[in-house]
Residue frames as qw, qx, qy, qz and C-alpha x, y, z in Angstrom:
[[0.044, 0.355, -0.410, 0.839, -6.52, -26.96, -95.90],
 [0.241, -0.384, -0.858, 0.242, -8.38, -28.02, -92.74],
 [0.207, -0.725, -0.347, -0.558, -11.47, -26.07, -91.80],
 [0.002, 0.327, -0.512, 0.794, -11.44, -23.88, -88.74],
 [0.560, -0.474, -0.654, -0.183, -13.52, -25.21, -85.85],
 [0.276, -0.681, 0.251, -0.630, -14.48, -23.51, -82.59],
 [0.229, 0.100, -0.879, 0.406, -13.70, -25.04, -79.24],
 [0.517, -0.526, -0.542, -0.403, -16.89, -26.29, -77.64],
 [0.428, -0.646, 0.299, -0.557, -17.90, -25.50, -74.08],
 [0.966, -0.231, 0.034, -0.113, -17.88, -29.23, -73.31],
 [0.800, 0.331, -0.241, 0.439, -14.28, -29.55, -74.54],
 [0.096, 0.642, -0.340, 0.680, -13.16, -26.57, -72.45],
 [0.693, -0.529, 0.196, -0.448, -14.92, -27.95, -69.37],
 [0.993, -0.049, -0.059, 0.094, -13.32, -31.38, -69.82],
 [0.609, 0.484, -0.284, 0.560, -9.91, -29.80, -70.35],
 [0.207, -0.671, 0.315, -0.639, -10.26, -27.70, -67.19],
 [0.878, -0.384, 0.123, -0.258, -11.30, -30.74, -65.15],
 [0.922, 0.190, -0.161, 0.298, -8.28, -32.62, -66.51],
 [0.323, 0.610, -0.330, 0.644, -5.92, -29.79, -65.59],
 [0.505, -0.618, 0.266, -0.540, -7.34, -29.67, -62.07],
 [0.977, -0.198, 0.040, -0.068, -6.95, -33.43, -61.59],
 [0.792, 0.342, -0.207, 0.461, -3.41, -33.47, -62.95],
 [0.042, 0.697, -0.304, 0.648, -2.54, -30.46, -60.82],
 [0.719, -0.536, 0.221, -0.383, -3.84, -32.17, -57.68],
 [0.991, -0.001, -0.034, 0.133, -1.95, -35.36, -58.53],
 [0.595, 0.493, -0.253, 0.583, 1.31, -33.50, -59.14],
 [0.264, -0.714, 0.268, -0.590, 0.80, -31.52, -55.94],
 [0.909, -0.376, 0.106, -0.145, 0.58, -34.81, -54.05],
 [0.882, 0.233, -0.134, 0.387, 3.86, -35.97, -55.62],
 [0.255, 0.640, -0.274, 0.671, 5.62, -32.75, -54.65],
 [0.566, -0.638, 0.202, -0.481, 4.18, -32.95, -51.12],
 [0.982, -0.180, -0.007, 0.062, 5.44, -36.53, -50.73],
 [0.707, 0.385, -0.194, 0.560, 8.89, -35.49, -51.87],
 [0.065, -0.704, 0.240, -0.665, 8.92, -32.47, -49.55],
 [0.787, -0.523, 0.127, -0.300, 7.89, -34.68, -46.62],
 [0.954, 0.036, -0.099, 0.280, 10.68, -37.12, -47.43],
 [0.421, 0.558, -0.248, 0.671, 13.22, -34.30, -47.45],
 [0.399, -0.667, 0.211, -0.593, 11.85, -33.09, -44.10],
 [0.931, -0.331, 0.033, -0.152, 11.90, -36.60, -42.66],
 [0.932, 0.012, 0.029, 0.360, 15.38, -37.65, -43.81],
 [0.176, -0.877, 0.208, 0.396, 17.18, -34.30, -44.34],
 [0.462, -0.153, 0.686, 0.540, 18.26, -35.76, -47.69],
 [0.475, 0.602, -0.046, -0.640, 17.49, -34.52, -51.21],
 [0.377, -0.209, 0.846, 0.312, 18.25, -37.83, -52.88],
 [0.377, 0.476, 0.777, 0.167, 15.05, -37.92, -54.95],
 [0.094, 0.698, 0.095, -0.703, 15.07, -34.26, -55.97],
 [0.064, -0.200, 0.695, 0.688, 15.78, -35.26, -59.59],
 [0.175, 0.480, 0.859, 0.037, 12.14, -36.35, -59.78],
 [0.126, 0.783, 0.268, -0.547, 11.11, -32.69, -59.86],
 [0.037, 0.539, -0.505, -0.673, 13.23, -32.06, -62.94],
 [0.099, 0.073, 0.934, 0.334, 11.91, -35.19, -64.63],
 [0.169, 0.647, 0.705, -0.237, 8.34, -34.11, -63.88],
 [0.109, 0.737, -0.051, -0.665, 9.05, -30.67, -65.34],
 [0.002, -0.310, 0.744, 0.591, 10.37, -32.28, -68.52],
 [0.131, 0.348, 0.924, 0.092, 7.21, -34.40, -68.70],
 [0.155, 0.735, 0.433, -0.499, 5.18, -31.19, -68.52],
 [0.044, -0.460, 0.403, 0.790, 6.88, -29.74, -71.61],
 [0.045, -0.119, -0.824, -0.552, 5.10, -31.91, -74.23],
 [0.047, -0.618, -0.765, 0.173, 1.85, -31.59, -72.28],
 [0.025, -0.686, -0.139, 0.713, 2.16, -27.81, -72.32],
 [0.006, -0.264, 0.589, 0.764, 2.92, -27.82, -76.04],
 [0.060, -0.314, -0.887, -0.334, -0.06, -29.99, -76.91],
 [0.051, -0.678, -0.609, 0.409, -2.36, -27.94, -74.67],
 [0.016, 0.591, -0.100, -0.800, -1.38, -24.70, -76.38],
 [0.058, 0.069, -0.759, -0.644, -1.86, -26.32, -79.79],
 [0.048, -0.466, -0.883, -0.019, -5.25, -27.61, -78.70],
 [0.004, -0.702, -0.400, 0.589, -6.41, -24.19, -77.54],
 [0.147, 0.597, -0.297, -0.730, -5.34, -22.72, -80.89],
 [0.520, 0.110, 0.825, 0.190, -6.65, -25.68, -82.85],
 [0.470, 0.758, 0.431, -0.136, -8.92, -23.63, -85.08],
 [0.227, 0.928, -0.227, -0.190, -5.94, -21.65, -86.35],
 [0.499, -0.461, 0.690, 0.250, -3.41, -24.49, -86.62],
 [0.739, 0.570, -0.199, -0.298, -2.47, -25.42, -90.18],
 [0.980, 0.034, 0.010, 0.197, -0.32, -28.36, -91.32],
 [0.538, 0.605, -0.234, 0.538, 2.62, -26.05, -92.02],
 [0.255, -0.665, 0.405, -0.573, 2.51, -25.11, -88.33],
 [0.892, -0.309, 0.159, -0.289, 1.40, -28.43, -86.87],
 [0.937, 0.235, -0.193, 0.173, 4.12, -30.56, -88.49],
 [0.423, 0.522, -0.460, 0.580, 7.22, -28.67, -87.25],
 [0.431, -0.532, 0.384, -0.620, 5.73, -28.20, -83.79],
 [0.966, -0.135, 0.022, -0.219, 4.89, -31.92, -83.69],
 [0.773, 0.373, -0.384, 0.340, 8.52, -32.71, -84.57],
 [0.039, 0.529, -0.511, 0.676, 9.69, -30.68, -81.55],
 [0.741, -0.348, 0.196, -0.540, 6.98, -32.30, -79.44],
 [0.967, 0.084, -0.240, -0.015, 8.28, -35.75, -80.42],
 [0.465, 0.475, -0.532, 0.524, 11.74, -34.81, -79.13],
 [0.193, -0.383, 0.528, -0.733, 10.34, -34.03, -75.67],
 [0.802, -0.203, -0.206, -0.523, 7.58, -36.64, -75.50],
 [0.761, 0.030, -0.626, 0.171, 9.80, -39.51, -74.23],
 [0.083, 0.326, -0.554, 0.761, 10.43, -37.51, -71.03],
 [0.649, -0.285, 0.078, -0.701, 6.87, -38.28, -69.91],
 [0.962, -0.124, -0.183, -0.163, 6.92, -42.10, -69.90],
 [0.530, 0.457, -0.571, 0.430, 10.64, -42.05, -69.01],
 [0.339, -0.525, 0.459, -0.631, 9.70, -41.37, -65.37],
 [0.949, -0.147, -0.096, -0.263, 8.46, -44.97, -65.18],
 [0.812, 0.251, -0.408, 0.333, 12.09, -46.10, -65.21],
 [0.062, -0.634, 0.449, -0.627, 12.84, -44.07, -62.09],
 [0.886, -0.361, 0.031, -0.287, 11.46, -47.09, -60.24],
 [0.800, 0.285, -0.404, 0.338, 14.98, -48.45, -60.71],
 [0.151, 0.524, -0.448, 0.708, 16.00, -46.19, -57.83],
 [0.699, -0.553, -0.251, -0.376, 13.68, -47.79, -55.27],
 [0.866, -0.437, -0.121, 0.209, 16.42, -49.44, -53.21],
 [0.565, 0.540, -0.175, 0.598, 19.18, -46.93, -53.95],
 [0.034, 0.436, -0.396, 0.808, 18.78, -44.81, -50.80],
 [0.558, -0.418, -0.716, -0.032, 17.39, -46.77, -47.84],
 [0.157, 0.039, -0.450, 0.878, 17.05, -43.72, -45.57],
 [0.532, -0.011, 0.136, -0.835, 13.24, -43.87, -45.59],
 [0.653, 0.086, 0.711, -0.248, 10.71, -46.73, -45.41],
 [0.190, -0.028, 0.799, 0.570, 10.59, -48.69, -48.65],
 [0.165, 0.624, 0.764, 0.027, 6.79, -48.46, -48.79],
 [0.028, 0.851, 0.158, -0.500, 7.00, -44.68, -48.66],
 [0.120, -0.500, 0.550, 0.658, 9.63, -44.51, -51.39],
 [0.231, 0.240, 0.879, 0.341, 7.57, -46.89, -53.51],
 [0.142, 0.794, 0.562, -0.183, 4.53, -44.62, -53.14],
 [0.074, -0.778, 0.146, 0.606, 6.66, -41.59, -53.97],
 [0.163, -0.284, 0.727, 0.604, 8.13, -43.13, -57.10],
 [0.208, 0.436, 0.856, 0.185, 4.79, -44.54, -58.25],
 [0.096, 0.826, 0.369, -0.415, 3.20, -41.12, -57.79],
 [0.001, -0.674, 0.372, 0.638, 5.74, -39.43, -60.04],
 [0.189, -0.053, 0.878, 0.437, 5.62, -42.32, -62.53],
 [0.227, 0.613, 0.752, -0.084, 1.83, -42.12, -62.67],
 [0.113, 0.844, 0.110, -0.513, 1.95, -38.38, -63.34],
 [0.089, -0.484, 0.621, 0.610, 4.52, -38.81, -66.09],
 [0.211, 0.190, 0.917, 0.280, 2.45, -41.53, -67.73],
 [0.189, 0.740, 0.612, -0.207, -0.79, -39.54, -67.53],
 [0.039, 0.776, -0.142, -0.614, 0.84, -36.37, -68.82],
 [0.133, -0.278, 0.777, 0.549, 2.21, -38.36, -71.73],
 [0.196, 0.390, 0.888, 0.146, -1.09, -40.05, -72.56],
 [0.145, 0.814, 0.414, -0.381, -3.11, -36.84, -72.27],
 [0.012, -0.682, 0.352, 0.641, -0.61, -35.00, -74.43],
 [0.159, -0.085, 0.869, 0.461, -0.56, -37.77, -77.03],
 [0.231, 0.574, 0.782, -0.070, -4.34, -37.89, -77.15],
 [0.139, 0.839, 0.129, -0.510, -4.46, -34.15, -77.87],
 [0.046, -0.524, 0.606, 0.597, -1.82, -34.47, -80.60],
 [0.225, 0.177, 0.922, 0.259, -3.70, -37.39, -82.15],
 [0.237, 0.741, 0.559, -0.286, -6.87, -35.31, -82.15],
 [0.090, 0.786, -0.183, -0.583, -5.07, -32.49, -83.97],
 [0.104, -0.297, 0.808, 0.497, -3.57, -34.85, -86.55],
 [0.267, 0.413, 0.870, 0.036, -6.95, -36.47, -87.10],
 [0.217, 0.822, 0.299, -0.433, -8.53, -33.05, -87.68],
 [0.058, 0.736, -0.394, -0.548, -5.77, -32.07, -90.10],
 [0.166, 0.418, -0.804, -0.390, -5.09, -35.29, -92.01],
 [0.779, -0.044, -0.437, -0.448, -7.72, -37.89, -91.13],
 [0.837, -0.452, 0.187, -0.245, -8.19, -40.80, -88.74],
 [0.954, 0.146, -0.089, 0.245, -5.55, -43.08, -90.27],
 [0.445, 0.569, -0.291, 0.627, -2.82, -40.46, -90.02],
 [0.444, -0.688, 0.232, -0.524, -3.91, -39.65, -86.48],
 [0.940, -0.303, 0.144, -0.065, -3.40, -43.25, -85.40],
 [0.816, 0.371, -0.147, 0.417, -0.17, -43.52, -87.38],
 [0.099, 0.715, -0.320, 0.613, 1.17, -40.53, -85.49],
 [0.676, -0.579, 0.234, -0.390, 0.06, -41.94, -82.12],
 [0.988, -0.082, 0.064, 0.115, 1.64, -45.37, -82.65],
 [0.650, 0.523, -0.178, 0.522, 4.79, -43.82, -84.12],
 [0.154, -0.764, 0.292, -0.555, 5.06, -41.48, -81.13],
 [0.834, -0.462, 0.226, -0.197, 4.83, -44.39, -78.70],
 [0.935, 0.180, -0.014, 0.305, 7.48, -46.30, -80.64],
 [0.408, 0.630, -0.222, 0.622, 9.83, -43.30, -80.72],
 [0.447, -0.724, 0.224, -0.475, 9.03, -42.57, -77.10],
 [0.953, -0.282, 0.113, 0.014, 10.04, -46.10, -76.13],
 [0.767, 0.372, -0.101, 0.513, 13.27, -45.72, -78.07],
 [0.030, 0.758, -0.211, 0.617, 13.82, -42.46, -76.22],
 [0.760, -0.591, 0.147, -0.228, 13.35, -44.27, -72.91],
 [0.946, -0.009, 0.028, 0.323, 16.14, -46.66, -73.87],
 [0.505, 0.577, -0.107, 0.633, 18.41, -43.83, -75.01],
 [0.247, -0.773, 0.176, -0.557, 17.80, -41.88, -71.82],
 [0.821, -0.517, 0.166, -0.174, 18.03, -44.69, -69.28],
 [0.932, -0.115, 0.208, 0.273, 20.88, -46.75, -70.72],
 [0.635, 0.375, 0.113, 0.666, 22.86, -44.36, -72.95],
 [0.316, -0.598, -0.298, 0.673, 22.14, -41.27, -70.80],
 [0.142, 0.271, 0.383, 0.872, 20.96, -39.10, -73.68],
 [0.116, 0.581, 0.563, -0.577, 18.34, -36.42, -73.14],
 [0.438, 0.784, 0.439, 0.004, 16.16, -34.27, -75.39],
 [0.003, -0.932, 0.188, 0.311, 18.75, -31.49, -75.57],
 [0.513, -0.357, 0.659, 0.417, 21.30, -33.87, -77.13],
 [0.598, 0.598, 0.511, 0.152, 19.32, -33.75, -80.37],
 [0.245, 0.961, -0.014, 0.127, 20.81, -30.26, -80.73],
 [0.307, -0.846, 0.434, 0.021, 23.96, -30.44, -78.60],
 [0.350, -0.401, 0.827, 0.180, 25.26, -33.89, -79.68],
 [0.788, 0.389, 0.043, -0.474, 23.46, -34.84, -82.90],
 [0.530, 0.529, -0.651, -0.123, 26.42, -36.69, -84.45],
 [0.055, -0.265, 0.905, -0.327, 27.06, -38.89, -81.41],
 [0.610, 0.178, 0.521, -0.569, 23.35, -39.63, -81.11],
 [0.737, 0.495, -0.206, -0.412, 23.07, -40.45, -84.81],
 [0.340, 0.475, -0.811, 0.015, 26.10, -42.75, -84.63],
 [0.271, -0.110, 0.858, -0.423, 24.70, -44.68, -81.67],
 [0.704, 0.335, 0.312, -0.543, 21.35, -45.04, -83.39],
 [0.629, 0.553, -0.453, -0.304, 22.97, -46.15, -86.66],
 [0.077, 0.383, -0.909, 0.148, 25.05, -48.79, -84.84],
 [0.429, 0.072, 0.775, -0.459, 21.92, -50.27, -83.30],
 [0.716, 0.484, 0.097, -0.493, 19.96, -50.25, -86.54],
 [0.544, 0.591, -0.566, -0.187, 22.79, -51.75, -88.58],
 [0.355, 0.233, -0.878, 0.222, 23.81, -54.37, -85.97],
 [0.655, -0.434, -0.071, -0.615, 20.60, -55.39, -84.20],
 [0.900, -0.175, -0.396, 0.056, 21.97, -58.68, -82.85],
 [0.491, 0.227, -0.445, 0.714, 24.75, -56.82, -81.05],
 [0.130, -0.155, 0.343, -0.917, 22.27, -54.71, -79.08],
 [0.308, -0.387, -0.849, -0.185, 19.42, -56.99, -77.94],
 [0.175, -0.487, -0.576, 0.632, 18.63, -54.72, -74.97],
 [0.097, 0.221, -0.155, -0.958, 17.94, -51.78, -77.26],
 [0.403, -0.116, -0.655, -0.629, 15.31, -53.75, -79.16],
 [0.373, -0.357, -0.838, 0.177, 13.95, -55.50, -76.08],
 [0.096, -0.411, -0.418, 0.804, 13.41, -52.27, -74.13],
 [0.201, 0.174, -0.272, -0.925, 11.99, -50.42, -77.14],
 [0.418, -0.154, -0.743, -0.499, 9.56, -53.14, -78.23],
 [0.347, -0.395, -0.804, 0.279, 8.37, -54.08, -74.74],
 [0.033, -0.394, -0.318, 0.861, 7.79, -50.46, -73.73],
 [0.268, 0.056, -0.446, -0.852, 6.00, -49.86, -77.04],
 [0.421, -0.295, -0.824, -0.239, 3.64, -52.75, -76.36],
 [0.292, -0.429, -0.660, 0.543, 3.10, -51.67, -72.74],
 [0.028, 0.328, 0.090, -0.940, 2.50, -48.00, -73.59],
 [0.300, -0.052, -0.591, -0.747, 0.26, -48.80, -76.56],
 [0.402, -0.401, -0.821, -0.053, -1.96, -51.08, -74.49],
 [0.223, -0.450, -0.498, 0.707, -2.05, -48.51, -71.70],
 [0.101, 0.198, -0.173, -0.960, -2.94, -45.74, -74.13],
 [0.365, -0.199, -0.719, -0.557, -5.70, -47.78, -75.76],
 [0.357, -0.439, -0.782, 0.262, -7.08, -48.64, -72.32],
 [0.096, -0.398, -0.291, 0.865, -7.18, -44.99, -71.22],
 [0.234, 0.075, -0.403, -0.882, -8.89, -43.99, -74.47],
 [0.400, -0.290, -0.814, -0.305, -11.43, -46.78, -74.16],
 [0.257, -0.438, -0.670, 0.541, -12.18, -45.81, -70.56],
 [0.064, 0.285, 0.032, -0.956, -12.90, -42.29, -71.74],
 [0.370, -0.039, -0.583, -0.722, -15.32, -43.56, -74.40],
 [0.416, -0.291, -0.860, -0.046, -17.03, -46.16, -72.20],
 [0.187, -0.399, -0.602, 0.666, -17.86, -43.68, -69.44],
 [0.161, 0.014, -0.198, -0.967, -19.78, -41.31, -71.73],
 [0.488, 0.303, 0.592, -0.565, -23.51, -41.20, -71.34],
 [0.313, 0.263, 0.800, 0.439, -25.40, -42.81, -74.26],
 [0.181, 0.803, 0.568, -0.002, -27.59, -40.71, -76.49]]
């Protein structure tokens, strides 16, 4: 059973600073979208708000777990982590909304690119911050190796979720609403890999991209700390 540990003042200060930065970044995204609606009288990119909300779900879950870390036990952490894994792909999924860049040419392309990059950046950062918190909790509960195993596994499953969402149009709710159809599609791709090269290409490339990005963000956090 893991020992209880208090949240340090330094951790709380860092978490508050992170929330303020993410809040400011998301506010910019919403402001850009609102300005586009005002400029064009079109709501063509309004789906970005829903996607951003879905990206906030795993971040909110990991934040609440982090604040209650001293009272979290494996019997609580594991089932909550399973639910978290279902929603986690929604965060990096926003990266694929860049596909819509030329779909509605009723605003300057440079503005739409900035808008989409802003939402994509927020989704990616929410995902990485949430994953880092979950890895910290798993490391506290089970050790460093299991913490990294969870992080890499989450990025792999998240990349698979990106493929399922973008190309097969599944979402997190389908785990409950359409489990048989989802399981059948997954089984087909596992049993006949050569028939579905895109499934493996998207999953593996996004896994590599997200893993390198996650390692970079973590290293930046370590390298900017004062020595001593």
